[in-house]
N, C-alpha and C positions, 0 to 999 in steps of 0.2 A: 858330665851331662850338664849343660847350662839351664836353669832353669829360672823362673822372674819369681823372686822371694819374698813379700809381703812384709814390712815393717810395720804393719795397721796401718801407718799415718802418710801413706804415698801422699806426694802433692795431686791437687786433682786432675784429670784426666777423665776426657767424653768421649762418651762411648754409644753406637745409635739401639734401639729397642730390635722386640721382635718384628714388630711389623710396622709399628708408627713412627715417623721420623721425629726427629726433638729438637732439630736446630734448624735455622733458616739456608744452613749452607747447601749449596748446590754440589751434587754428587751422584756418581751412578745408582746412589740408595734411595732418591729425592721421591721415586715412583712408590715408595711404600708410605709415605706421611698419609696420602688421602685414601689408604689401602686397609681395611680391614683385616688383619689375617686371614684368608679365603672362608669367609664367612659371606652367603650372599646377603644384599640390600633387603633391609626391612623397613618398611612404612615410619617416618620421622615421630608418627604421632603412637607409633605401639612403642617407639625405643624410650621416651621422654616425658610420657604420662603410664601412672597406673593403669593398666590394663582391668578387666573385670576379675580378674584372678590377683587379689592384693594380699593375700596370706601367709605367714611366715613360719606356722606349725602344719605336721602331717599326722595322721593316725595312722594306725595298721592299719590295712587292706587299702589303703589310698593309693591310686596310682594316677601316670600320665604319659600320654603318648605323642611321641614326636611326629609332629606335621609342622606345615610352612605357615599356616594359616595362625599359630599361635605357638610360641617359643617360650616361656615363661610359666612357668611354674608356680615358684615363691618368689617373693621378696621381702627384704630385708625393712625391718620397722619402717626407717627411713627413706628407704626408698633407692639406695645409693647402689645395693647388687640384686642381682637377680638370678635364678637357678631354674635351670630346665634345659629345653633342647636345643640348640644353635647350625644350623645347618652349614654344611660345608661347601665351600664355593666350587662349582662347575661338577657337582655332584648330587647325587639324591641320600645322601650319606649325613647323617647327624652326630653332634657331640652331646652328651651329659655334662654341664659343664656351668661353671659361676662367672659372672662377668660384671662388668660396670654399668649399671643398667641407665646411667643420666649422660654418659657419653656418646656421643653419635656413632664411633666406630666400633662398639662393643667390646673393650679390650676384655679378650678372657683371663683369668688369675686362676681357674683350677678347672681340670679335665679329667672324666672317669677313664672313659673307654678310649685310650687314648690309641692302641692297638686292635681295638676292633670297632669302627665306626659304625655307628647302629643302620639301618635301614627306613625308610619312611613306612611307620605304623608300630614302629619296638616302642616298648612299655618298660615303663621302671614304674617298680610296685614297693612299696612297704611292709614288711613282716617282721612278726617277732622275732622269729628264729634265725632269719638271715640277713635281717636289716636291709639296706636297697638292692634289689635285682633288677639288672637290666635285660630282657630278652627282644628277640627278633620276632617279625610278624608270624615266624611258625614255631616262635618257641625254644629256639635255641639260643641258649644261656652267652651272653655276652660280656659280663662282668658282673659283680656282685662284693658284698663286704663281708660275707660268710666267717670265712677264714681268719678276719682279726676280729671280731666282736669276743668281749668275753662274757657276757650275759644276755638275756633278753633284753628285746629294746621295748620301750616301753612308747616314745614316738620321737618324731624329727622335727627339731628348732634350728630357722635358718638367722643366727643375728647380724646386728649393723656392723660388725668387725669383717662381713664377709664370709663366716666359719657357718659350715651346716654340721650339726650336732646329732647323734644317734643318742637321745638319752637311755640311760641305762644299758649301752651296749659296750660303750666304752670308744665307741668311733666318732670321727671327725675330721673332717676335710682339712683342716691346719694340722693334724698329724702324719697325714698322708700326702703334699704337695707335689705339684708337678713340677712348674717352672719357672715359681711365683713365690715369692713371700708377701704378705702382706704385715701393717704395723700391730702389735700383739700378738704375734705370731712367734714359734720360736720352734729350734730342731736339736732334739735331742741328739747324743753319740752315736753314728752310725744313720742318723737320718740326712735325706740327699735333695737334691733337686736335678732332673734329667733335663736337657733342652730338647728341641724337637728337633725332627730329622732335618727339615729344612723349612724355608720363609712358609711355605703353605704345608705341609706334613707335620699332623703333630703327632706321630709316630716319635719311639725315644730315638732321641738324636746322638751325637758323636763325643756329647762333654758333659761333666758331672760336677758337682758342686757337694764336697759331702764332709761330715763333722767326724773325722776318722775316732776309733778307739781311745787313743792315745790323747785327744783333745784338740789337734791340729786340723783347722779350717783349711780344706786344700782346694783346689781346682785342676782336672784331667781329662785329656779323652780316652776313648773308648773305644775298643775294637769289635764292631757289629758282625754279626748277630750273636758271638759270646759273651758282649760284656767286659773282656778283660782290659782290666786299665794301664792305661801308659803313666809314663812320669807325671809329677807333677807339674803343670804351671803356675800355678798359685800356692801360697804356703801362709797361713797367719804367723807360725810360730807360736804356738799357745800350745806349747808341748810343758811336762813338768820340767823343770829345773831350778837351779839353787834359788833363782831370783825371783820365780813365780811360781803359780801352781799351773796344772793343765787344767784346759777348759775343759767344761761339762755342758754347754748348751750355746746355740747362735740364737740369739737374742735380737727380736726385731720390735724396740720398746712404742708406745702410743707417740710419742714425740718424732715419730721416724728416725729414730737412732739406730744404728744397727751396730752390737758388740758381741764379741765372745765372753760370757759368762766363767769366771776360773771357779776351782771348787775352793778357795779362801774369798766368794765372792769380788774378785777383781774383775773389772771391766778391761777389756784388752778391746779396742774400739776398730772397727770395719770401717765405718764411714770417716769420711774426712773432718779433720776438727771444726773446718767452716761452713759444712755442711748440713745444719739441722733445718729441717723444713717444716713447720706450722701445718699440721694435720688438719687443723680446725679449717685452715683457707685452702690445703691441696689434698687432691687423692694422692697418695704415695704407693707405690709397688718397687720392689726389686727384682729384679728379672736376670735369669739364666740365661741369654741371648741363643740362638742357634749357630751363631758362629764361636760361642765360648767366651762370651765377656760377660761380666757379672755386674748388673747396673741398676742403679738407683733414679727410678723417673719421678715426674710429679706434673700434675695437673691440677689447673685453679677449677674449684667447686664451682664458682660463679663463670662458668665459660661461656663464649661466644663458640659460634659455628669454627672460626678460624683456629683455634686453642687445638697444641697437638701436645702430645707428652714434652716435658724437655729432660734433659740430661743433668743430674745431680752431682753424681759423680760413679766411675764405672773400674773396676780390677778386671785382668792385669793392667798395667800403664803400654803395654807394647806386647800384645799376644802374637804377632809375629817372629818375635825372639824365643816362641818353645819351639824345642826342638823335640820330637821321639825317635827313640834308636827305633824301636817298632812303629811300623805302618809313614802315614805321609806326611802327619804332620799337621797344622791348622788347613790348608790348604792341599789338593788331593795331588797325587802324584803329575808329574812333569811341567807343573804350576808353580807358580811364585807369588808371595803376600806383599802387599805393601800398605801399611798403616795410613790410613787416610786422616784429615786435619780433626776429623769428630773422633778420632783413636778405634773406628770400625776396620775391621780387617780387612779388605780388596784382595781377590785371588785373580790371576791374570795368566793365562797360556800364552807361553812365547809364541814369536811371528812364525808363522807356517805349522802351528799346533792348534788344534779345535778341543772344546768340551768333548769327553765323552755323552755327557748329557746336557744337554742346551739349558735346562730348566734348571739348574744345582751349579750356581755361581762359585761354589767351592768345592765344586767336583774335580777330578782327575781331568788331564788332558792327554790326546792321544797324538802323534806326529801324523799330517796329511798327506805321508809319503812313504813310500818300502824305503828302508835301510837294513842291513843285514850282513852278514859275511857271505853269506852263500849268491847274494845279487852283488856284491862286490867282486868277485872272483871274474864273471862275467865281462866284466871291463877292465880295459890295460890300464887305464889311465883312471885314477880315483878322483884325481883332479877335473873330469868331465862329467862326473857323478854330481860330486857335490858342491856348493859353496859355504861360505860361514855369515849367520846373522850373529851380530855384535850387540851383549847387552853389557849397559856399564854399573857397576856396584851389584850385582847378582849373584845371588853363590846358592848353591843347593850342598850344605855340608856335608851329607851323610852318604853321598854317592860316588865317592872315590875307588878308581879302580887303582890307579898308579899316580907318585910326585916325580914329576920330574925335575931336578936342580943341581946344576944353575942352567936355567935354560932362558933363551930370548922369546920373544911374543911369536917371531916368525918359525923357532923351533917349534914352540907350542902349539901353532898350528898346523903346520907340518906334522908332527908326531900325533895330532887327533886324525888329521886326513887319512893314513897311513894305517892305523889303528880299523879295523872291520867291528870292532865292539865299541869302539868311543863315539859318544854322542855330544859330548859338550866337554869344552877344557877351557879353565880357569885359570888365568893370569893374572900373578899379582905378587907384591912385595918387590917387584923390579925383577924378579930371577925365579919364580917358584910358577911350574905349571901341573894343575891337577887335571888329570885323564878322568872324565867321567861317563858311567853307562848308565841306560836308562832299566827301570822307572828312577827319575830324580825324586828324592823326597825333601820334605823340611825348605822346599826353595822360600827364599824373601830376598828382597831388596834392602840393603842395609848402607848409607852413607857413609858408615865408618870405614867401608872395604878400600877409600880412598882410591875411586878411579881404579878400580878391579874391573878385568873385562873376562865376561863370558861370550867364549866362542863357541856358539849352539851352530850344528853340521846338520844342514839340509839338503836335501836334493835338489838340482837345479833346475830340474823340469820337474812337473807335478804331475806325473805317467808313471806307471808299471814299467819295470823293468824291459829292455830290447832284448829279443830271444836270438839268440847266434848260433845259426846250424850250424854243425860238427865239421862239417866242410868247409868252412870258412877261410882258414887257410890255405886248404888248396885252391880257392879262388884266387886268394892274392898270390899263390905262386904262380898261375895261370897267369894271370897280369905281367909279373915280370918275364916269363919265359915270352910271351906273348911279344912283346917289347924286343926283346933279342934276337927274334926271331927276324923281326921287320928288319933290326940293324943287319943282321945275316942277310937279308936278301936285298936291301942297299946296297950290299958290298959287292954282291955277284953280279948287280946290275951294272953298275957302271965300272967292272971289268971285262965286259964280256960285247961282242961285234953287234950290230944293231940288228939282225935278224936274230940272233939269238936274245935279243931283249925283246923285239915284239913277241918270239915264243915265250917267252917268261911270262910276261904281259898276262897275254892270252893263259895263260895259266893259272894264273894269279886270281884272274878274275872268275876264272870258273872254280876255283879251288875257294874262292874267298865266298861265293853263293854259297857251295855245298857248307862249307863250314858255318853260314850263317844260318841255313836252314835247319842243320843238326842243332847248333845252340838254341835255337827256338823251339825245337822239342826237346831238348833238355830241360831247358827252363821250365817249361810245361810240367814234364815228367816231377823235378824238382820241388814244386809250389806243394804237390799233391804225397810226395813221398819222403822228404826227410821230416825227419826225427826231430820232437821238440826237444828233449833234452837226453843226451846218453843214458840216461836212466830208464826210461820211456822205450819200449819197441813200437815204431809203425807199421801195422798191420795193412795187408791190402783186404780191400771187403771182400776177395776170392777166398783169402787165406781162412778167413774168420768163419766163411759159409763152410767151408772144409771142417774147417775145425768143430763145428757145431751139428755137421751132417746137414748142412741146409737148414739149421736153425729149429733142429725136432724137438730136443728136450728142454721143457719149459721148466726154470725152478721156480720162477716168481714174476710177480709184475707189480707195477705201483704208480705214483705221479710222474715219472721220469721216463719210464719205458718198461722193457721185458727182458727178463734176463734168462739167458739159456746156457745149460752146462757143454762144456766142448773141451778138447783136447788138442794142444798145439805142441809141436816137434821144436825142442829147443836145438837139435840137431840128429843125427842120423838111430843117435841110440836112446836119447832120452825124451820122454812126452810127459804133460804137465797138466793136471786137470784146471781148468780155469772157468769163471764164470763168465760170460758175455753180456755185458749189459747193451740191448739197440735202445737208442736214444729215439721220442717220439720226434719224428723230423719237423713237427711245427715249433717245439720248443727251443732251436737251434739256426735260427733264422738271421745269426750277427755273422761279422767279420770272420774270415777264415781263421785272421791271426790271432783275434781276439780268444776264438777258439782255444787258440796253441796256445796262449800266453796264458790262461788261464789252467788248463791242463797242466803246465810246468810248475805250475806252484801247485798243486794235487798232488803231484808226481815226485815233489822234492818232501812230502810228508812221510816221516817214517816213524812209525810208534806203534809198541806191541798190543795195542788194543786198537785199533785203526784197521779196516781191508784197507789190504794195498794194490793201488794200481800198476799196474804192469806193463799197460800199453794202450794203444788207443787205431782207431781208422777213422780217417776225415776223407774218404773218398765221396766225391758230389756231394749229393745230398745227406748220405748217409754219415751220422755220428754215432762208432760202437766206442764202448770203453772194455777193456780187456781187464778183470781183477783175477787175485787169488782166490782157489776154492775155498768155501770151508762146509766143511764134512758134516756139522751137527746144524745145521737148519740155523732157525731163527731162534730168538729168545721168546717171541710171541709163541711158538708151537713148544719150545720148552717151559714154557709155565702154565698156560692154556691147555693141555691136555686133559681132559676128562677122564679118560679111559685110565690113565696110569694114578698112583698116588702123587704126590706134591714131593717136588725135586727136593733134594739135599740142602737141608738148611743153610749148611756151612758152605757149600756151594754157590749159594744164593746171594749170601755175603759177600764173598769173593767177585762173584759178578758185579754187583753192585761198585765195589770199589773200582772194578779195572772198567766200567763204562764211564765212571767220574774222572779215572785218571786219562783217560781217553780225551774228553772235552776241558780238561787242563791243559793238555797240550795243543788242543784245535784252539783256544781261547787265549792262551798266553807264550805258549813255547814256539809254535812251530814259524815259519819264516815268514809266510803273510797271515795272519790271525783270521780266523774261520768262523762266523757263526755257522752253524748245523741248520737251524728251523725245522727240523720237521724229525727232532730224539722220539722216537718210539720201539716198543718191542718188534717190531717188522723187520726195523732199519739197525739192530743188533743182530749180529751173526755170531756165531760161535765155531770155534776150531777144534783141530781132531782132540786138542787137551780142555775143551769147554772151557776155554778165556775168550770172553766177551771183547766183540771186536766192530766196531761201529762201522756204518758202510753209509755211504750218498754224501759223506761231506765234500765239500766245495760246490755242489753239482748247483745248486741255490745259484752260485755267482755264474755258472754256463747257460742260465736261460736268458733269453731275450726280456726286455725288461714288459713288453708289451705282455706275454705271455707267460709271468713266472708269479703271477698272483691268480688264487681264486677270482670271483665275480664280486666277491665282497672284498677285495684289494688282500687277502689273509693267505699268508702260507703254512703249513704244517696240517694237522688232522685233528679231528674232530676229539675232544677231550684232553689234548696235549697242549693245546693253543695258548699262551698266555696273553694279559689283558691287552696290552700295549698296543698288538696290532688291530684292536677295535676304538681304540681311541684317540688315533694317530700322533701315539707319542714315538720318541726314537725309540729304532729296535736295535737293542744291542745283545751282550752274549746272557743277558738273565734272562732271554726267552728260552735259551736252550737251559736253563737253569728252571724255570717253571714246569717246562717238559719233562726233564730229569725227576724232578719230585713225585710225579704223578708215576712216571717209572719204577721210581723204587718203592713205590708204597702196591703196585702190582706185583714188583718182586716178593716183597712180605707178605702178599696175599694170596697169591697166584689165580689172580681175578681180574677181568678186564677195568679200565676205568670206568667204563658205562656200561650197565646191564638191565636187560628187561626184568622188573621184580611183580612180584603180583601186589594187590594192592595194601594188605600187610606188612610189607617189606619195601616198600616204596621210598623208606626214608635211606637204604642201603644200595638203590639203586647208582648212585655218584660219588665213588671210590674216595674223593677228596673229602667229601663232607661227611659220608660215614665215620671216616678215619678220625678227622677231630671229634666227633661226638662219642668215640670207643675210648680216644686217647683222653677227654676232657671228663666221662663217666667211671674210667678206670677199668675199663672194660677192653683189651688192648688185647684178650684173648677169642675176643668174639670174629677177630681180622684172621686170627692164624686157628681156626677151627679145626680138631683134629689134626693140626700140624705137630706130633711130641716133640720135636727137635726143638722148634721156635715156642714151644710153649715151656720149654724146661729152660730155654736162653732169655729169662722175661728181662735183665737190665738191655741187651744188646736190641729186642725186640724194642723198649720204649725208646730207644736212643734212634735207632732208624725212624721210625716214626716222627717223630719231633724235629728230625733233621729234615724228614718228605715236609712237613707241614712250613719249614722255614721255606723252602724252596718254592710253594704254591702259595706266598701270599701275594698279593692283588699287587703292592706296590712293588715294583721292580728292585727299589733301592732299601726295602725290607731283606729280600733273599740275598745269603750268600752269596759268594763267587764261589767256581766251582774247587778253586785250591783250597778254600776254607772248611767245603764239604767234605774232600779226599780228608782234610786234617779231624773234622769232625766223626767222619767215618774210623779211620785210626786210631782215635781215642788221645790224638795229643792236645785236643780243643774242646772244652766243655762244652755242652749244647745246652741252651740255656730254654726256657718255656718258651714256645711257639704262642704267636696270639693267634687268632682265628684267621683263616683265610676268608676275603670278604664273600658272601655267596653271589655278590654281582660278577666276580671273576670267575666264579666257577661256572656261573650261568653262561656267560659269555665264552667260556671256552668252548662248551657245549654245542652252542649254535652253530 
């Protein structure tokens, strides 16, 4: 496993900061120069001059409220640092934070509530027993220092180093840093910096700097949300050996020098030898950037408005060389990393791939076309489907499926073209061909590959697959037979008398006219009656009308249409119960072939936790879908039946896992990935053995786009809708994760996500909000009151609630994907403490 190991005196290299461009070099990051990392603009007078509030100490009982008119609570004696609430860009939320007061862009050096931004009107208060306590306007706790205090607090003091101290309580901001160190600050063993998630997102990010218990200073990426650490990409090497003692502290001294202090008081330099900075002339900070680069910055104290933070040094030298055995690497999946002249990583999607989240430049890329073995089988010649995009000196070293050697370049491309699992082939060393499959990880540009070529297989036409009717072969045979027939007729004519020829010609004209009319009728029939694929049966409307006894017995109804019970004849002796969904006619105004193509995709999905589509009817304006029959109704009727006692706890856990596995299949494993967009208990059916089966998947893609959304432009059901729908954000599979989190809480509590409550119980009306309160207060028993089985299984109960709270986070990037959810449910991944799901997200979901 390659890693970038520091010798503590690596030659100087440059890397950019969190939000402040530090060199004049033009690049794709230049827009960061003038932007403060997602804080709203505050007037210059408010920034550069002390406002009416200039004190640097607070007494017990003092408080401060988050509002846009005044952000500063305290100023350090010199006025260099401010402490208070800063508004987060494009939101009505605030961070309790410390920032440089005299720098126009208000660079933040510490923040408290990174996982629970505070709504306007929130209040921070100092009390003796709990220290600082941050609460929302409705009194919900967002953050506090209670658990880390050693004694009662006497007062709070903000000093000139930028450190806020609770005197008597043993707590200070320097002991609990966010992503930045300041001069005179140090890290003890176990202390760490955590990067932010993105440039504009202060939540915990993918990178950590940590002083390990063995004294080694390391940096590594982590897998969110579990926090499991990957391999180190930086190591100081300050462990105990024959020639040195182990490190005990990471020290950032007042002269702006950074070093690891050993047990015998040795100083192991982290800073470059030539990089001392005068803290008298410059503000200095060391920040772990959101892309994993640890950088020392300086800013002139006698600054002008044109000044920016400049880089003194950064670690590691080339983060693109970092390879993670588990995870995507520095960049997301199917992306590749290029190191800029400023030593900052830039992640790029290959041609014909695009970012899953356009707002996350370090994120994963997805192909803009369909590729897979099932699709390839529909074409006789794969060269008609695919072509290669050639990339030079690009590699994804951890995604190999097979090595072919010796191979020529042409053989390498041919082998990938003929392999339906192959997405890219790397040809290098003159005779070696590595075939690779999606997802591609740890991608990077590497000039040492000496001209190696990456052949990326992409679809020639960026369209969905063509659908070949099952009788296409017979059409070809008919054309051949027709040609042979005309040859035979010509031979007869040439060998016959004139009278016979006239008779033949008249007969041929009559027959031709008859055949033409017959084929015209046949074509009309075939347009409506041919099957999409051999695994889907095409029914006539009359067949389904008979099967449902004139659409007599209604099983249920929803946004897509009405479901009826029916019985179809497979043959003379076998009958099968089915559910026939009669789609609302106004929803399906689109082209007939498009309807068929989408049905083909749905018909190719097979998973034990999905309701299987058996057939369809596309007769005239009617659109009907035939599904296998589910005998135990819906999850909603199973959970919310007040006349019966709560369903078996163990069975509910199995249902939760089954639903999660079904969503993993839809999001990651089926031929065409599907976002459901309306996960709710009414769309989860139960089969004969009470297995959870997801229904209505893929139907969103069948809708005419003009009719596919409600008047607010939102798909889904009240209470289950993620915030992305309301904020014009990209809609990804994470909207299903949010809905699953709500459903999981309903499975736990056997109550609906929104219920009418008396005034004294109105705090229980919204399940997601109440569940977090119960979790925070250690009162989960209230969620499962009267459910003895759940009360006896407190470990699983707490785990499930924590998973659900991760799923309903406002920020989609904080939510786990469904595969991670399955791992957490199964106990193979530890569940970390979830942050508070934003009240704003919950309120949006209910609107």
